[in-house]
N, C-alpha and C positions, 0 to 999 in steps of 0.2 A: 503493500500499501505504501509505503514511503516513497518508494522507488516510481510509482506512477504519480505521487502527488509533485513530486520533484521535478518530473518529467515534463508535466501537464503546465508546470509552474515557469520553465525554462521556454516551452513552446508559448506560453500567453506572453512571457516580457519580450521574445522575438516579435511576436505579432505587436505587441504595444510599439516597439522601436520603430518595425517598417511601417507601423502606421503613424508614427510623428514623422517619419521621413517622407514619406508619402504626401501627409497633410503639409509640411514645410516645402514641398518640392511644389504642391500646387498653389501655395500661398506667393510663391517666388515668380512661378509661370502667370499667375493672375497680377501679379505686380506688375509684370513686364508685359502684359497684353496677350499670353501664352506663346510669346516668342523663346527661342532656346538661346543661352546666354553663352558667348564667346568670351573666353579669358585671354586679354592680350597683355603682356607684361613688357614696361621698358626698363631693361638693364641700364640705368646711365648714373653718371658721378651725381651725387646730390650733396655730399662733403666733399671736403679736399680741393685741391688746387683749381681743380678742373668743376667745381660744382655749378659756376654760373653757366657752364652748357646743360647741366640739368634742370637750373633752372629754368632757362630758355626754352627746354623739350618741355616743361609743364606747361608752360604758357602757351606754346604751340599747340599743345593736346586741347587745351582749354579752348581755345581760340578756334581749333577745328571743329569741335560741337558748338560752337557759337554759327560757325558758316553751313554746317551739315545738320539736317533734321533728322534726329534719332527715331523720330516715328513713323518714317517713311522707310527706315530700314527694315530688312528681312530678319536680324537676329536683332537680341540685346549683346551691345559690348561692355565687359566689365574691363578697366582698366586698372593696372596694377602696377606699382613702382617698387622698383629695388635699386638701393644704392650700391654701384660699383666703385666708387672713390677713384675710377678709373685704374685701378688696380688690377690684375689678372686674377691673383687670390681670393678677393674680395668679389671678383667677377664669377668664378667658378661655385663660391660655395653660394651666390645668390642665385644662380642659374639652379643648383640642385634644389634650392628651398622652394623657387618657383615651382621647379617641375613636381618635386614629392608631394608638396604641401598644399601649395593653390592650384595644381592640376592646370596650368597655364595650356592653350591651345597654341601660342605664338609668343616667342622672345623677340624683342627689339633691341638690339645692343647697340653699342657705338666704343670707339676706340679700338685700334688694332689689337693691342696686348690683350685686354678683356674678350673682346669676339674670337680671337684664334685660340683663346683656352677654351671658351664656353663651345665652340663649334663642334667639337670632336665627341662631348658629353652630350649635345642636342641630337648628333647622329645616332648615337648609342642608344640614347631613350627615345629616338624618333619624336622628335618634336621639332613644331616648325622654326626656324631662325632665321630673321632679316637683319642685316647689319648695315649700319654707316659708316664705314670702316674701309681702308686701302687696300689692305694685307689681303693678295689672292689665296694665300691659303687657309683663308675663312669658310672659304666657297667650297669645301671640301665634304665630300658625303650628299646623300639626296637631300637631305633636308636643311641645309645650309646655303643663302642667297646675300647675295650684298644689295643694297640700294647705294649707289655712290657714282660720282664719275669717273670714269677708267682712266688709270694711270696713263694712257697712251694718249687720251685727250688733254689731260692738264699739261703733259711733256709737251705735246705741239702746242698748246698755247702758250706756254712760257718759251719757248724757243722764238715764238711770234713774238711776243713783247720783249725779248732780249733783241731783237733783230731790226725791230723798229725804232729801240731806243740807240742802236748803232753798240751795243755792249756785246761783243764777242770774245774778249780775254775775262774770263770769269773766275773766283773765286767762289765755291759754294761750300756752305757749313750746313752739315746734315747729322741731326740727332741719331745715333746710334738704337733706333728701334724700328722693331718689323714695320710698324706704318709708314713712319717717316721715310724709311730707305725703300720701302715699295711705291711710295709716293714720288720720291726722287729719281726714281729707276725709269719713267716716262721720258723725263729729260735728257737723263745721263745717257739712254741709249739712242738719242735723237743726235746730240752732241759726239757722239764716238762716229757717227756715219757722217757728220759735218763737217768740212775740213773747214768751213770760216769759223768754227767755237774752237777756243783753246779754255781748257776747264781742269782747274786744280779742285781737288775735293779734300775736306777735312773733316773727320768725325767725331762727334764730340760724345760725350756718355752723359745720361740723363742726371741732373740736379749737379752738374758741375758748377762752381761758383767764380772761379778767374781766370780769365780768358785774356789776359795781359799777354803771354807769350805766342799767343796765337796771333793777336792784335798786331804785334811787332812784326811777325811773320808777313801777315799780309801787307800792311806798309811799306815791308822790303819789296814783296811782288808788285805793287801798287796797280793792281786789277783796275779795268774798266767799272766794274760794278761786283757786289758780293750778292749772292743768292742763298739766302737763309731758307732750310727744310727743318723747322725745330717746332720744339711745343714749348709752351709756358710751365715753370717760369726759365727754363732757359734762353727763350726769346726776349724775355724782358732782361735778364741779366745782361744779354749780349747789346742789345740797343742801349741801354745806360754806359754799358762800358765803353763800345764806339764811341759815344759823346765825351765820356771823362778823358780817354785817350786820344780825343781831336782825330778820328779816323775820318776823312774827308771823302768818304768815297759811296756812290750811290748803293744804297741796301735796296734789295728787291726779295720777295718770298715767293714759295709756293706754298699756300694756305697759312703760314706759321701768324699772319697778323690777324688773322679772324679768330685766334687763340688768346688773344693779349686783353685782359680785362679792360687795361688803360690804352685805348687804342691810339692817344696822342702820343704815344711813345715813338707811334710810326708815322706820325703827321705828314702828310705830303706824298708817302712811301707807295711805290707800284705794287700788286701782287696777284699771282695768278691764284683763284680757288676752285673749287669744285661748282657745280651750277648754283647760281644766287638767286635771290628771288625777284619776279616780274614787280614792277612800280607797283601795279595793283596791289600785290600782296603785302610789298613792304607799308605802302601807306596804311592799308587797312589794319596791319599788325601793329604798327605803330603806335595807331589811333587807340586799338584795345588796350595797349600795353603801356604806354608811354616810352617805350624804349628806343633809342635813337638807331640799335644797332641789332639785328636777329640774333646773332652767335649761331646758325644754322639753323633757327625755328623752322626756316624753309623747307630743309630736309627732313626735319621729324614730321612736320605736317605733311610732305611727299610721301615719307616712308608708311604712314599710317595712312593715308588715302590709296594706296597701292595695296595696304593687307585689306581695308574694309572694300575695296571696290573688287578685290579677290573673292573674298568670302561672298560677298552679294551676288556674284556671279556664275559662282560653282553650281553646276547643273545637278542638284539632290534634292530631295525633300527631307532628309535625314541631316542630322548634325553633322556638318563636315569633318572628315578625318583631317590629320596633319598631310597624309598623302593626296587627297583631295585637293587641299591648299596649293601644295607645291604644283602639281599636275597644272592647276589653272593658272599658273603665274604667267605664262605666256599671254593673257589676259591684258597685261599691261603694256603689251606694244603699242605704241602710239599712244597711250592716255596722257590725257591734258593734265598739267600739273602745275603748282606755282614755278617750277624750273624748266616750265615748256613740255614738249613731248617727251616722252620716255622710251627707250628702246630696249627690248627684252634681249639679252645676250646669254641664249641657252649655254653655248659653249664655256664661257666664262663664269656663270652662274652670277650674273649681275643683272640689275635692271639700270641702264645707263641713262647719262644727260650729259648736257655740254657743260665745258669748262669755260670760265669768264676773266676779263682781265678786269682788276680793282683797283682803287686807290682810296686811301684813309684822306677823307677831308672833312675838317670840324669834328674829330674824333669819331668818323663812323664809317663803315665802307660804302663805295660808291660805286657803282658798277659803270665801265666806262666802254665805249663803241669802240 
């Protein structure tokens, strides 16, 4: 009798639990007008040196929902934020938390150090992953794609800018990190094949503080221009020490100036960056946030737009699987975005956009035709 009573109690307990789960799920679906929920996680730096990138990303996502009507969408989208601190170890632990406990459908990450550490895990766990980062190694495995201007396009635009300025004798300073080395490779390959460019490349390590010896070498070489492919705080330290050491040589960059929190450090300087916002996007975003600069908010907006458009167009009545999501990414080919029309590059597992020439004017990045 006691055994029967215990068995009945266990069965009743499970029935109550499953009943509560059903009731709770019904409440959630009712709250969402019967829509299935898709969980999208942003693995972005919210603290640390690159926190301003994450803060702009959060504003971009808020702005996205201002511009796009959730009620008209097929699914309910839940956004989850996880702090990567722009560090690989933090990114890995954050990604595991998102996949294990939050059960997210998609992870959107940035910074090559983080994304390249995360992509083997998303491949193993079979979770869709979109990255706004340059390292091509990120796009390994079925589940990993990048949404970023290719290094080839960025390199070609850099060569174009230097040629227009008449700068052919160049010293490049490159941060020895996967993302920056990959980013530089586009221009480096062009320079090796084009005899008009004479390029000397110096690699610096992350968080170096004293560049006086390097500056003396550059002064002795007297190049026509210096090309930076670095990240903050290294870019900030370099620019300050250039001024302190009275280095009177034009300084250009690939992307580096967009990572400056204080962009007046590069006032008047030219650089090449990944696809930049259209004037309409910039004006609307600036009016909404009060920010003079976007800090890649347009790229965050575009990546989220790719994700939402992709989910909404998957031809299924069921809840989309990660495989459904990846297989439908070809729908992004020709998609209009704040960055212009996008190109689906299956071979490199990238959704590509055009590079831009910009200049820092009045402390903000201004697109130059």
